[in-house]
C-alpha positions in Angstrom: 0.0 0.0 0.0 1.3 3.5 -0.9 2.1 5.9 1.8 -0.7 8.6 1.8 1.6 11.3 3.0 4.0 10.6 0.1 1.0 10.9 -2.3 0.3 14.3 -1.0 3.9 15.4 -1.4 4.0 14.1 -5.0 0.9 16.2 -5.8 2.6 19.3 -4.4 5.8 18.3 -6.3 4.0 18.4 -9.6 2.6 21.8 -8.8 6.1 23.1 -8.0 7.5 21.6 -11.2 4.8 23.5 -13.2 5.7 26.8 -11.5 9.4 26.2 -12.0 8.7 25.5 -15.7 6.9 28.8 -16.1 9.7 30.8 -14.5 12.3 28.9 -16.6 10.5 29.9 -19.8 10.4 33.5 -18.7 14.1 33.6 -18.0 15.4 31.2 -20.6 16.3 33.9 -23.1 18.3 35.7 -20.5 20.3 32.6 -19.4 23.8 32.0 -20.7 24.0 29.2 -23.3 26.2 26.2 -22.6 29.7 27.0 -23.5 29.4 30.7 -23.1 31.7 32.1 -20.4 30.0 34.1 -17.7 31.3 37.5 -17.1 33.1 38.4 -13.9 30.6 38.6 -11.0 29.0 35.2 -11.7 25.8 34.1 -13.3 23.6 36.7 -11.6 25.6 39.6 -13.1 25.6 37.8 -16.4 21.8 37.7 -16.4 21.6 41.4 -15.6 24.1 42.3 -18.3 22.4 40.2 -21.0 19.0 41.6 -20.2 20.1 45.2 -20.2 20.2 45.3 -16.4 16.5 44.4 -16.2 15.6 44.1 -12.5 12.4 42.3 -13.5 14.3 39.5 -15.2 16.6 39.3 -12.2 13.7 38.9 -9.8 12.1 36.2 -12.0 15.4 34.3 -11.9 15.6 34.6 -8.1 12.0 33.4 -7.8 12.8 30.5 -10.1 15.8 29.6 -7.9 13.7 29.7 -4.8 11.0 27.5 -6.4 13.8 25.2 -7.6 15.0 24.9 -4.1 11.5 24.1 -2.9 11.2 21.5 -5.7 14.4 19.8 -4.5 13.2 19.9 -0.9 9.8 18.4 -1.9 11.6 15.8 -4.0 13.5 14.8 -0.8 10.2 14.4 1.1 9.1 12.1 -1.7 12.1 10.0 -1.4 15.1 11.8 -2.9 18.5 11.6 -1.2 19.1 14.4 1.2 22.0 16.9 1.4 22.7 20.0 3.3 21.7 22.0 0.3 18.1 20.7 0.2 17.7 20.3 3.9 14.1 20.4 5.2 13.4 20.6 9.0 12.0 17.3 10.2 8.3 17.2 10.7 6.9 14.6 13.1 6.4 11.2 11.7 3.4 10.6 9.4 0.3 9.8 11.5 -1.4 7.3 9.4 0.1 4.2 11.0 -1.2 5.3 14.4 -4.9 4.9 13.3 -6.3 2.2 15.5 -8.3 -0.6 13.9 -12.1 -0.2 13.5 -13.7 -0.8 16.8 -16.6 -3.2 17.6 -18.5 -2.2 20.7 -16.7 0.1 23.1 -17.9 -0.3 26.6 -17.1 1.8 29.7 -15.5 -0.6 32.2 -17.5 -1.1 35.3 -14.5 -1.1 37.7 -14.7 -0.7 41.4 -12.5 1.1 43.8 -12.2 1.6 47.5 -13.1 5.2 48.3 -14.3 6.7 51.6 -14.4 3.4 53.4 -16.9 1.7 51.0 -16.8 -0.2 47.8 -18.4 1.8 45.0 -18.1 2.2 41.2 -15.6 4.9 40.1 -17.0 8.2 38.9 -17.3 7.9 35.1 -17.7 10.7 32.6 -19.2 9.9 29.2 -20.9 6.8 27.9 -20.0 3.9 25.8 -19.7 4.4 22.0 -22.1 2.0 20.3 -20.9 -0.1 17.5 -21.1 1.8 14.2 -21.5 5.2 15.7 -20.0 8.2 13.9 -17.3 8.6 16.5 -16.6 4.9 16.6 -15.8 4.4 12.9 -12.2 4.7 12.1 -10.3 3.9 8.9 -8.2 0.8 8.7 -4.5 1.5 9.3 -2.2 1.4 6.2 0.7 -1.0 5.8 3.6 -0.2 8.1 6.9 0.9 6.5 10.1 -0.9 7.3 12.7 0.7 9.6 15.6 2.6 8.0 19.1 3.1 9.5 19.8 6.7 10.5 22.2 8.8 8.5 25.7 9.2 10.0 26.0 12.3 12.1 22.3 13.0 12.0 20.7 15.2 14.6 17.1 15.6 15.8 14.5 18.1 14.6 15.2 20.7 17.3 19.0 20.9 16.9 20.5 24.3 16.1 23.0 22.6 13.7 22.4 23.1 10.0 23.0 19.5 8.9 21.4 16.4 7.7 18.5 14.8 9.5 17.7 11.1 10.0 15.0 9.5 7.9 11.5 9.3 9.4 11.2 6.7 12.2 9.2 3.6 11.3 5.5 4.1 11.8 5.3 1.3 14.3 8.0 0.1 16.6 9.5 -3.2 15.5 9.7 -4.3 19.1 8.7 -3.0 22.5 6.0 -0.3 22.8 3.1 -0.3 20.4 2.1 3.4 20.5 -0.7 2.9 18.0 -2.8 1.4 20.8 -2.7 4.7 22.8 -3.1 7.4 20.2 -6.6 8.6 19.3 -7.9 8.8 15.7 -7.9 12.6 16.0 -4.3 12.7 17.0 -3.3 10.1 14.4 -5.0 12.2 11.6 -2.8 15.3 12.4 -0.3 16.2 9.6 2.5 18.8 9.6 1.5 22.3 8.7 3.2 23.3 5.4 3.6 26.9 6.6 5.1 25.8 9.9 7.6 23.6 8.1 8.6 26.4 5.8 9.0 28.8 8.8 11.4 26.4 10.4 13.2 25.9 7.1 13.7 29.6 6.8 15.0 29.9 10.4 17.6 27.2 9.7 18.7 28.7 6.4 21.7 30.9 5.8 21.3 34.7 5.9 21.8 34.9 2.1 18.5 33.1 1.5 15.9 35.4 -0.2 12.5 34.3 1.2 9.3 35.0 -0.4 7.6 32.2 1.4 6.8 33.2 5.0 4.1 35.5 6.2 6.2 36.8 9.0 5.9 40.5 9.7 9.0 42.7 9.1 10.7 43.4 12.5 11.6 46.9 11.4 8.0 48.0 12.2 8.1 46.6 15.8 8.3 49.3 18.5 10.5 47.2 20.8 14.2 47.5 20.1 16.2 46.1 23.0 15.8 45.1 26.7 17.9 44.7 29.8 16.5 42.5 32.6 18.2 42.7 35.9 18.4 39.4 37.9 18.7 38.7 41.6 21.9 36.6 41.1 24.3 36.9 38.2 24.5 39.3 35.4 21.6 41.0 33.7 19.9 39.4 30.7 20.7 41.5 27.7 18.6 41.3 24.6 20.2 43.5 21.9 18.6 44.7 18.7 19.4 41.7 16.6 18.2 39.2 19.3 15.1 41.3 19.9 14.1 41.0 16.3 14.2 37.3 16.7 12.5 37.4 20.1 9.5 39.2 18.6 9.1 36.9 15.6 7.5 33.5 15.0 9.6 30.4 16.0 9.6 26.6 15.8 6.6 24.8 17.3 8.9 22.5 19.3 10.7 25.4 20.9 13.7 27.6 20.0 16.6 25.3 19.2 19.0 26.5 21.9 16.5 26.1 24.7 15.4 22.7 23.5 19.1 21.6 23.3 19.8 22.9 26.8 16.7 21.1 28.2 17.6 17.8 26.5 21.1 17.9 28.0 19.7 18.9 31.4 17.1 16.0 31.5 19.9 13.6 30.5 22.2 14.8 33.2 19.5 15.1 35.9 17.4 12.0 35.3 19.8 9.8 33.2 16.8 8.2 31.4 17.5 4.9 29.7 15.7 6.0 26.6 18.1 8.9 25.9 20.2 6.6 23.7 17.4 4.6 22.2 16.4 4.8 18.5 13.1 6.6 17.7 11.3 3.3 17.2 12.4 2.1 20.6 11.0 5.2 22.4 13.9 7.6 22.1 13.6 10.5 24.6 12.4 13.8 23.1 11.7 17.2 24.5 9.5 20.0 23.4 8.6 23.4 25.0 5.0 24.1 26.0 3.2 27.2 27.2 3.3 26.1 30.8 3.0 22.5 31.8 -0.8 22.9 31.6 -0.7 23.1 27.8 1.4 20.0 27.6 -1.0 18.1 29.9 -4.0 19.1 27.9 -2.5 18.1 24.6 -1.3 14.8 26.0 -4.8 14.0 27.3 -6.3 14.9 23.9 -3.7 12.8 22.2 -4.5 9.7 24.3 -8.2 9.7 25.3 -11.1 8.5 23.3 -14.6 8.7 24.9 -15.1 5.6 27.1 -11.3 5.0 27.7 -10.3 4.2 31.3 -7.5 6.1 33.0 -6.0 5.8 36.5 -5.3 8.6 38.9 -5.0 9.2 42.7 -7.6 11.8 43.8 -7.8 14.3 45.4 -5.7 15.8 42.7 -5.0 19.0 40.8 -8.3 20.6 39.8 -6.9 21.8 36.5 -6.3 18.1 35.5 -9.8 17.1 36.4 -11.2 20.1 34.4 -9.2 19.0 31.4 -10.3 15.3 31.7 -14.0 15.7 32.3 -15.0 16.9 28.8 -13.1 14.0 27.2 -15.6 11.4 28.4 -13.2 9.0 30.0 -13.8 6.6 32.8 -11.7 7.8 35.8 -10.6 5.1 38.1 -9.5 6.5 41.5 -6.4 4.8 43.1 -6.3 5.0 46.9 -3.3 6.9 48.3 -1.9 8.1 51.7 0.8 10.5 52.8 3.3 8.6 50.7 1.3 8.8 47.5 -0.3 6.0 45.5 -0.6 2.7 47.4 0.8 0.0 45.0 -1.1 -2.8 46.7 -4.4 -1.0 46.0 -3.4 -0.3 42.4 -2.5 -4.0 41.9 -5.9 -5.0 43.3 -7.7 -2.8 40.9 -5.7 -4.0 37.9 -6.2 -7.6 38.9 -9.7 -7.4 37.3 -7.9 -7.7 33.9 -6.8 -11.3 33.3 -3.5 -12.3 31.7 -5.5 -13.2 28.5 -7.0 -9.6 28.6 -3.5 -8.2 28.7 -2.2 -10.4 25.9 -5.1 -10.1 23.5 -6.5 -6.7 24.5 -9.9 -8.3 24.4 -11.0 -5.9 27.1 -9.7 -2.4 26.9 -6.9 -1.8 29.4 -6.4 1.6 31.1 -4.5 4.0 28.8 -2.4 5.7 31.5 -1.8 6.5 35.1 -1.6 10.2 36.0 0.1 11.3 39.1 1.9 14.3 40.7 4.8 12.4 42.4 6.3 15.3 44.4 4.4 17.7 46.6 1.1 16.7 45.1 -1.4 19.5 44.7 -3.4 19.6 47.0 -2.2 16.9 49.4 1.5 17.6 49.6 2.1 13.9 49.3 5.3 12.6 47.7 5.8 9.1 46.3 8.6 7.0 47.7 11.2 5.4 45.5 10.1 1.9 46.4 6.5 2.7 45.5 7.6 4.2 42.2 9.4 1.1 41.3 6.4 -1.1 42.1 4.1 1.1 40.1 6.4 1.1 37.1 6.5 -2.7 37.1 2.7 -2.7 37.2 2.7 -0.4 34.2 4.9 -2.8 32.3 2.7 -5.8 33.2 -0.6 -4.1 32.3 0.9 -2.0 29.4 -0.2 1.5 30.4 1.6 4.8 30.1 2.6 6.9 33.1 2.0 10.7 33.0 4.5 12.1 35.5 3.2 15.6 36.2 6.1 17.1 38.3 5.8 20.9 38.7 7.1 20.7 42.3 10.1 18.5 41.5 12.5 21.5 42.3 10.7 22.2 45.5 11.7 19.0 47.4 12.7 19.9 50.9 15.1 16.9 51.5 18.0 15.6 49.5 18.8 13.5 47.7 15.8 14.2 45.5 13.6 11.2 44.8 14.4 9.5 41.4 11.8 10.2 38.8 9.7 7.7 36.8 11.6 9.0 33.8 14.8 7.7 35.3 13.3 4.2 35.5 11.8 4.2 32.1 13.3 1.3 30.2 10.3 0.9 27.8 9.5 4.4 26.7 6.2 4.6 28.5 6.7 7.7 30.6 5.6 11.2 29.6 6.9 13.8 32.0 5.9 17.4 32.4 8.1 20.0 34.0 7.6 23.7 34.7 9.6 26.8 35.3 6.5 28.5 36.9 7.5 27.6 40.5 11.2 28.5 40.3 11.6 31.2 37.5 8.2 32.8 36.8 4.6 31.7 36.5 3.8 34.6 34.1 6.4 33.7 31.5 4.4 30.5 30.8 7.2 28.2 29.8 7.1 24.5 30.6 8.5 21.4 28.8 7.4 17.9 27.9 9.8 14.9 28.0 8.8 11.5 26.6 9.0 9.0 23.7 9.7 10.8 20.4 6.7 9.1 18.7 4.3 10.7 21.3 6.1 14.1 21.6 5.9 14.5 17.8 2.1 14.1 18.0 2.0 16.9 20.6 4.1 19.2 18.4 1.7 18.6 15.5 -1.1 19.8 17.8 0.9 22.9 18.9 1.4 23.8 15.2 -2.4 24.3 14.7 -3.2 25.8 18.2 -0.8 28.1 19.9 1.8 27.6 17.1 4.6 28.0 19.6 5.3 29.2 23.1 6.2 33.0 23.2 9.6 33.4 21.5 10.3 36.4 23.8 9.8 34.4 27.0 11.8 31.5 25.6 14.7 33.7 24.8 14.6 35.3 28.3 14.8 31.9 29.9 17.3 30.5 27.4 19.7 33.5 27.9 19.4 33.1 31.7 20.1 29.4 31.6 23.0 29.8 29.2 24.5 32.3 31.6 23.9 30.2 34.7 24.6 26.8 33.3 23.1 23.7 35.0 25.1 24.3 38.2 23.8 27.9 38.5 20.2 26.9 37.9 20.3 24.2 40.6 21.9 26.7 43.0 19.0 29.0 42.3 16.5 26.2 43.0 18.3 25.6 46.3 17.6 29.2 47.3 14.0 28.7 46.2 13.7 25.6 48.4 15.1 27.4 51.4 12.5 30.2 51.0 9.6 27.7 50.8 11.0 25.7 53.7 10.8 28.8 55.9 7.3 29.5 54.7 6.2 25.9 55.3 7.7 25.9 58.8 5.9 29.1 59.7 2.6 27.5 58.5 3.3 24.4 60.6 4.0 26.5 63.7 0.6 28.3 63.2 -1.2 25.1 62.6 0.4 23.3 65.6 -0.4 26.3 67.8 -4.0 26.9 66.9 -5.3 23.6 65.3 -4.0 20.9 67.6 -7.0 18.7 68.6 -9.2 20.3 66.0 -7.5 19.1 62.8 -4.8 16.8 61.5 -2.2 17.0 58.8 1.0 15.5 57.5 4.4 17.2 57.0 4.7 18.1 53.3 8.0 16.9 51.8 7.7 19.1 48.8 5.5 21.8 47.2 3.5 24.7 48.5 0.5 23.2 50.3 -0.7 21.9 53.7 -3.6 19.5 53.4 -5.7 19.8 56.6 -8.5 17.5 57.7 -11.1 19.2 60.0 -12.2 16.7 62.7 -16.0 16.3 63.1 -16.9 18.1 59.9 -18.2 16.3 56.9 -17.9 19.1 54.4 -15.8 22.3 54.5 -17.5 24.1 51.5 -19.9 26.2 53.4 -17.4 26.9 56.2 -14.9 28.3 53.7 -17.2 30.2 51.5 -19.1 31.8 54.4 -17.4 31.7 57.8 -13.8 31.9 56.9 -14.2 34.4 54.1 -16.1 36.7 56.4 -13.0 36.6 58.8 -10.7 37.3 55.8 -9.1 33.9 55.8 -9.3 32.2 52.4 -8.6 28.5 51.9 -9.7 26.0 49.2 -12.4 23.5 50.1 -11.3 19.9 49.7 -14.2 19.0 47.4 -12.6 21.1 44.6 -10.0 18.3 44.2 -12.3 15.3 44.1 -13.2 13.6 40.9 -16.8 14.5 41.7 -16.6 18.0 43.1 -20.1 17.7 44.6 -18.9 15.0 47.0 -18.4 16.3 50.6 -14.9 16.6 51.9 -13.6 17.4 55.4 -10.4 18.8 54.0 -9.1 22.3 53.2 -6.0 23.2 51.3 -3.8 25.9 52.8 -1.0 27.4 50.6 2.1 28.8 52.3 3.7 30.3 49.3 2.5 34.0 49.5 2.0 35.1 53.1 4.9 37.1 54.6 6.2 36.3 58.2 4.2 39.3 59.4 1.0 38.0 57.7 1.6 34.6 59.2 0.7 36.1 62.6 -2.6 37.3 61.2 -3.2 33.9 59.7 -2.7 32.4 63.1 -5.4 34.7 64.5 -7.6 34.0 61.5 -7.2 30.3 62.1 -8.3 30.8 65.7 -11.4 32.8 64.8 -12.2 30.3 62.0 -12.2 27.3 64.1 -13.9 29.1 67.0 -16.8 29.5 64.7 -16.7 25.8 63.9 -17.0 25.0 67.6 -19.9 27.4 67.9 -21.6 25.8 64.9 -21.1 22.4 66.4 -22.6 23.4 69.8 -25.6 24.9 68.1 -26.1 21.6 66.1 -26.3 23.4 62.8 -26.0 21.7 59.4 -22.8 19.9 60.1 -22.5 16.2 60.7 -20.3 15.4 63.7 
């Protein structure tokens, strides 16, 4: 079977050939004949001389040259050998092989989980897709293409080097992970944006290139010319006029090359992932920049979840994650957890509902992935231990699900050595990791990054191409300049200072809680992050207490129900953040706590609407 993406490229190739033919006919008379010596100054001066200095003919010849270059680039995409002269930036692998086979009847799994002391079905969003429904029909996958050896000295799509690139990875891994099982038909149908590809080609081209292709505005009309940003430690970040022109312009969807390169090396040095040296078909580690880790999460969810799919997570969890998951119609299976994170024994018990035959034949749909915040979980402050991570990863291998490691508080761990990440254990290429600069550099710059198997990261980049297009070039350059100045050592020294600040904040909050809440509430020491998760004794739900009593006394906390899968479920918890209050404000918080819980005692004594 022919490759559909190649057919599209051949069609475009014929169009380019016709355009080149037109320009060739227009300039043929002005072109030196074979055997005629060109005058000094080369062929361009020869053309001008023979045409009487006609600028119009010169422009036609330049345009023909550009179209000829485009023709060569397009011929490469259709199978021609590649050189540095016809280099085209690598687009993510063609999506067609990721199309799953046509479904029969898709059924929401009626799983059970232990929650709140009782056995009950997990909260499910969405319904089963009936056989033959519009959403259920999907085209059959095309034949898979064989693997090809990489070119010597090849680099990935985000490298700043202007050099050859490896051929596209095979559409399906020859061994190991079968990513086609995880990717939705919508994600599989995504193709590279031709304009985005040309934009990246132009940015990698030499300054001598005359581009009539891109729709980029001329930086000469931008009012911003240069900037100097003072920093708390180290030299100021200088953005001169030339760099400012680039900072205010469109950039690559995967991230600016120098930042992506820095992040790749950083992840390798920090986590030492086994996949760093894998081939693409084996799940090679790839990195892309996202507009905060939230964008990366949303695009990963949309890449993986079909309505009716089952996923695993440990609630209470980040409300932004739940808000992103609910509209996708997935069946959310809650995994019990404690102050040390997910309980592997409970996860194993839930997964035992799938038999070995189910795992082998996929006769019953397995969960697509496990989502977790392993360090300083928002809202609970829980952190997974190394032993539990290892057990969970082995369960992921046995039951063939992905792990989404959402780790925005990784750099806010209060004890060293820092816990090893799932990425550091990933021998299969089944971990997608999100990181964020929001907690340690700036939340307003909106820069995060995804790390995971190249096959899956490429799918996310295709989605970025048609949504945000790319993370702000300006903010990427600010962060890249700072990181280049600091180096990895300087960045980690900065995170140490950040950790010490939040340790002081946490300790002040714990002193206040211990002084005013002892006997009224209970909590665990957070090992990372920004939050204290407080359970109010004798209160079934904190929603009304927070929205009425506490707010009136100018104490604002988040009711625990906001972090449940079903936000209408009552919760005796509140989340208190210790990131913003100053030491002086901490004293006021202590008084606020006292008034707040004094009101609780009054409500109890009056036997109001609270279950004791």
